[in-house]
C-alpha positions in Angstrom: -8.1 -7.5 -3.8 -10.6 -4.7 -3.9 -9.7 -1.3 -5.2 -11.3 1.6 -3.4 -10.5 4.9 -1.8 -7.6 3.4 0.1 -6.0 2.4 -3.1 -6.3 6.0 -4.3 -4.5 7.1 -1.2 -1.8 4.6 -1.9 -1.3 5.8 -5.5 -1.3 9.5 -4.5 1.0 9.5 -1.5 3.1 6.4 -1.7 3.3 6.6 -5.5 4.5 10.2 -5.4 7.1 9.4 -2.7 8.3 6.5 -4.8 8.7 8.6 -7.9 10.6 11.2 -5.9 12.9 8.5 -4.6 13.5 7.2 -8.1 14.3 10.7 -9.4 16.8 11.2 -6.6 18.4 7.8 -7.4 17.9 6.7 -3.8 17.2 3.0 -4.2 17.0 2.3 -0.5 14.4 4.9 -0.1 12.5 3.6 -3.1 12.6 0.0 -1.7 11.3 1.3 1.6 8.3 3.0 0.0 7.5 -0.1 -2.1 7.6 -2.2 1.1 5.4 0.3 3.0 3.0 0.4 0.1 2.7 -3.4 -0.1 2.1 -3.7 3.7 -0.5 -0.9 3.5 -2.5 -2.6 0.7 -2.3 -6.0 2.3 -3.4 -4.7 5.6 -6.3 -2.9 3.9 -7.6 -6.1 2.4 -7.3 -8.3 5.5 -10.6 -8.2 7.3 -11.6 -10.3 10.3 -14.4 -12.8 9.7 -17.7 -12.2 11.4 -19.3 -15.0 13.4 -22.0 -15.5 10.8 -19.4 -16.3 8.1 -17.5 -18.9 10.2 -20.7 -20.9 11.0 
């Protein structure tokens, strides 16, 4: 897993939303943000293989 600018966006936006959900005690909202964050990071690291790599 590579860390780059997209990971920074994750930490800033999803992390802040997650902290807010924890402070409010809204566990469903917190779980939603964790799930969205995981999907975001996984999607960022999935890259299609080029034809030269598959040969």
